[in-house]
C-alpha positions in Angstrom: 174.4 -32.1 -73.2 172.5 -34.3 -70.7 169.2 -32.7 -71.7 170.0 -33.2 -75.4 170.9 -36.9 -74.8 167.7 -37.4 -72.7 165.5 -35.8 -75.5 167.2 -37.9 -78.1 166.6 -41.0 -76.1 162.9 -40.1 -75.6 162.5 -39.5 -79.3 164.1 -42.9 -80.1 161.9 -44.6 -77.5 158.7 -43.0 -79.0 159.8 -44.2 -82.5 160.3 -47.7 -81.1 156.9 -47.6 -79.4 155.2 -46.5 -82.7 157.0 -49.3 -84.5 155.9 -51.9 -81.9 152.3 -50.7 -82.3 152.5 -50.8 -86.0 154.1 -54.3 -85.9 151.3 -55.5 -83.7 148.7 -54.2 -86.1 150.5 -55.8 -89.1 150.8 -59.1 -87.3 147.0 -58.9 -86.6 146.3 -58.3 -90.3 148.6 -61.2 -91.2 146.8 -63.5 -88.9 143.4 -62.3 -90.3 144.8 -62.9 -93.8 146.0 -66.4 -92.8 142.5 -67.3 -91.4 140.8 -66.0 -94.5 143.1 -68.1 -96.7 142.3 -71.2 -94.6 138.6 -70.5 -94.8 138.4 -69.9 -98.5 141.2 -72.3 -99.5 142.6 -69.6 -101.8 145.8 -67.6 -101.5 145.2 -63.8 -101.2 146.9 -61.9 -103.9 149.3 -59.0 -103.5 152.2 -58.6 -101.1 151.5 -59.3 -97.5 152.0 -56.3 -95.2 155.5 -55.9 -93.8 156.1 -55.4 -90.1 158.7 -52.9 -89.0 161.5 -53.9 -86.7 161.2 -51.8 -83.5 164.9 -52.0 -82.8 165.6 -50.4 -86.2 163.0 -47.6 -85.7 164.4 -44.1 -85.9 162.7 -40.7 -85.1 161.7 -38.6 -88.1 164.0 -35.9 -89.3 161.7 -33.2 -88.1 160.7 -34.6 -84.7 161.5 -32.3 -81.8 161.4 -32.2 -78.0 161.0 -29.1 -75.9 163.5 -29.1 -73.0 161.5 -26.8 -70.7 158.0 -28.3 -71.3 158.3 -31.7 -73.0 154.5 -32.4 -72.7 153.5 -29.3 -74.9 153.2 -29.6 -78.6 153.8 -27.3 -81.6 150.4 -26.0 -82.7 149.3 -23.3 -85.1 147.9 -20.1 -83.5 144.6 -19.5 -85.3 144.9 -15.7 -84.9 148.5 -15.2 -86.1 148.8 -18.3 -88.3 152.2 -18.8 -86.6 153.4 -22.0 -84.8 153.7 -21.9 -81.0 154.7 -24.3 -78.3 151.2 -24.9 -76.8 148.5 -26.8 -75.2 144.8 -26.9 -76.2 142.5 -25.9 -73.3 138.8 -26.6 -73.1 136.2 -25.3 -70.7 132.5 -25.8 -70.2 130.6 -23.0 -68.5 127.1 -22.9 -67.0 125.5 -20.1 -69.0 123.3 -19.0 -66.2 125.7 -18.7 -63.4 128.9 -18.2 -65.5 130.7 -20.8 -63.5 133.2 -23.2 -65.1 131.8 -26.7 -64.6 134.5 -28.7 -66.4 138.0 -28.0 -67.8 140.7 -30.0 -69.6 144.0 -29.5 -71.3 145.2 -31.7 -74.2 148.1 -32.0 -76.5 145.9 -32.4 -79.6 145.9 -29.3 -81.8 142.4 -29.9 -83.1 139.6 -29.5 -80.5 137.0 -31.4 -82.4 137.6 -34.6 -80.6 137.3 -32.9 -77.2 133.5 -32.3 -77.2 132.5 -35.8 -76.1 135.0 -36.0 -73.2 134.1 -32.5 -72.1 130.4 -33.4 -72.1 131.1 -36.6 -70.0 133.2 -34.6 -67.6 130.5 -31.9 -67.3 127.9 -34.6 -66.7 130.0 -36.2 -64.0 130.8 -32.9 -62.3 127.2 -31.9 -62.3 126.0 -35.2 -60.9 123.6 -36.3 -63.6 122.5 -35.9 -67.2 122.7 -32.6 -69.0 119.9 -30.6 -70.3 121.1 -28.7 -73.3 119.7 -25.2 -74.1 120.8 -23.9 -77.4 
């Protein structure tokens, strides 16, 4: 019961944090809108964006927490097309020596955003700029 209560509290905290981030973004848009109205002297049409109340934020109906490994995420296995509790691992290998020169693990299911950080880590680990041979 303690683990369930802790997982529920963590989900609720994450929902509040998302709501606070969204509220900050909405407040920034409202400020930008106010400045634009002052500069032009005209009222902007349409309804102004509504900021959520972080204290009223609730986790989504389908949000989950893993008790044994809370940092992992549910990802689709490309081979079996089934969903698994997973991490996404990346590795960069020197093609001549077959030595791993950089490695990382992420919670993001899609690896497309991992190329630039992997290149930066490889460059840092190798002590200089990379020469790419394709």
